[in-house]
Phi, psi and omega in degrees: 000133178293151186301312182294329177296319178293316179302319180297330180291328188251346189295323183296316178295324179293319179294321177300319179296327178287312183296319187269335188226359177079014178270115186304127182298322181301321182288319178298315180296317179298319177298317179299319179297309184294312186289331184253357183061049182060035176081013184253353183293156179300321182295319181287326179285316185281320188241005181055028180264105184275340192244007178065028181285127184277159178256097178272188186297336182276000180266120183261358183270190180290155179209166175225150181254128182214161173281145178214163179260129176232160178243123178236120183055036177081359182258134181279130180223149175260126181228161176265135183215156176266135181238146179294144178243140183234168177273340183203163174299323181299320177296323179295318180296317180297320180290325176298316177299316179300319179297317182286352176273356178286160183302328182304325185255025180304320182296330178292315181293329185268356177295137183262000175209162188294328181293314178298322180295321180295318178289327178296321177303314180293315182294331179277355175094017181295321182224156179260347180294121182296340181267004186306312181301314183291327177298317178294315181300318179299316178297318180298316184285321180292330184251010178051047185285344180294345177297339179274352175278345180234053182279068184278155181277353180165175181295150177288128176253131184277139175289164185300316185278344176070007184270328181222161176221135178263122185295134174255163178301129179095348179294151169236156180296327178295318180294318179298316180299316181297323181294334182251014178055044175226196181242154178294331178297319179296315180295320179298319183294311186283345178255003179065035181267113183280332179239101183298344179276355186237094171232164188225151179303135181094347179293136179267118181258122176283129184268318182247160177114194181226165180291145182274340182233150175275120180271136178230162178222133178263122185298133175249167179301130179094350180291151169233157180295325178295318179295319178295317179300317180297324180298327185252013176065037179226196181241155179293332178296319179297315180295319179298320182294312185282347179254002179064036181267113183282330179239101183299344179274358185238094172232162186229155181299130181094349178294136179264118182259123176281129184266316183226000000 
């Protein structure tokens, strides 16, 4: 199968996942490419499983057993595993989206760019290959997959008063921000949008002004200032500055971080 033909098979489901749930389409397409070998792997041909999703005890559907490569303590090993089986590629894409909507993959959904999302997948335990993030990033960049993250229906048109904008199907917060010569981080902040990848048609976006409430975040075990900043579409330098943090690498569990 030609590369663009395969991309065409999976892009619509990936775009739906982005529009409806904030999962970057570029990352979903790259995962499908990597995990299925452009749709040529035995698992994708035999079981229509594009993403290498395993069938654990909580899976009640059909499955197939195959050998796979895993990394344990940095060592490559071949093991036998059960994988979910589907009736179509579309079913596989829908199940992949469902998996990434679980709490475990919250960081993937909240990533504001494809590189952070790729590393979040690895950190959340999707794959054991230490090179997994870079493999995805390379596929995204080589195949210009980010074009599917901005699948807009047309150019953004500004309203007469310039104070608000009503979201249309296909809009992204980045595109709206560019049309008004501002940043998506600013729009997310003043509109109280926690996930800049998730906006919906008909939503009224305030263009000018400031946030009405001060947003805060309470540090949990394993948090980093960079990770918190990525969640809210800002930078760790900004958070360190407004919170008086002299060492951005030193935050503690229970600390209340002011976001805006």
